C-alpha positions in Angstrom: -22.5 -0.4 -4.3 -20.3 -3.1 -5.7 -18.0 -4.6 -3.0 -14.4 -5.7 -3.4 -14.4 -9.5 -4.2 -11.8 -12.3 -4.0 -11.5 -12.1 -7.8 -10.8 -8.3 -7.6 -8.1 -8.9 -5.0 -6.6 -11.7 -7.1 -6.3 -9.5 -10.1 -5.3 -6.4 -8.1 -2.5 -8.2 -6.2 -1.5 -10.5 -9.1 2.1 -9.0 -9.1 2.4 -8.8 -5.3 2.9 -11.4 -2.6 4.0 -11.4 1.1 7.7 -10.5 1.3 8.2 -12.9 4.2 6.5 -16.1 3.2 5.6 -15.5 -0.5 2.0 -16.2 0.2 -0.6 -14.6 -2.1 -3.0 -12.0 -0.7 -6.7 -12.8 -0.4 -9.8 -10.8 0.6 -9.0 -11.9 4.2 -5.7 -10.0 4.0 -7.5 -6.7 3.7 -9.3 -4.9 6.5 -11.3 -2.0 5.3 -10.9 1.1 7.5 -12.5 4.0 5.6 -14.1 4.7 2.2 -14.6 8.0 0.3 -16.3 7.3 -3.0 -13.8 5.1 -4.9 -10.9 5.6 -2.5 -10.5 2.8 0.1 -8.2 3.1 3.1 -7.3 -0.5 4.1 -4.9 -2.3 6.3 -3.0 -5.1 4.6 -1.5 -8.2 6.3 -0.6 -11.7 5.4 -3.1 -14.3 6.6 -0.4 -17.0 6.4 2.5 -15.6 8.5 0.8 -12.5 10.0 3.2 -9.9 8.6 1.6 -6.4 8.8 2.2 -4.2 5.7 0.4 -1.2 7.2 -2.1 0.9 5.6 -2.7 1.0 1.8 -4.9 3.2 -0.3 -6.9 1.7 -3.2 -8.5 3.7 -5.9 -11.2 1.1 -6.7 -13.6 1.9 -9.5 -16.8 0.2 -8.5 -18.3 0.4 -12.0 -15.4 -1.4 -13.7 -15.5 -5.2 -14.2 -11.8 -5.6 -14.6 -8.9 -4.1 -12.6 -5.3 -3.8 -13.6 -2.7 -5.3 -11.2 -1.2 -3.0 -8.6 2.4 -1.8 -8.8 4.7 -0.9 -5.9 5.3 2.9 -5.8 8.7 3.6 -4.2 9.1 6.7 -2.0 12.0 9.1 -2.0 15.5 8.1 -1.4 16.5 7.7 2.3 18.1 10.8 4.0 21.9 10.7 3.6 24.5 12.0 6.0 25.0 15.0 3.6 21.3 15.8 3.9 21.6 15.9 7.7 24.8 18.1 7.6 23.1 20.5 5.1 20.0 20.7 7.3 22.2 21.4 10.4 24.1 24.2 8.6 20.8 25.7 7.3 19.3 25.7 10.8 22.4 27.1 12.4 22.8 29.9 9.8 19.2 30.9 9.4 17.4 30.4 12.8 
């Protein structure tokens, strides 16, 4: 099995850096937690300032020699006041 190398990390994280100190990520920034085929569950932190970015999921094709840089995937919009009021009314009227 081909392991993740420093060159892989450099290409995968080419567009990303630590949001606190702007340091680049290295192989030492990644702690491997679990693996299922090509899916890696890892913990990401900055080795320079120690900021913890939590868990990340990498779909790492072990057979490929070149990997495209990662992109940030934003989640849904934060819950608004109106969402809370709508949920309250729904619960009040239906439960």
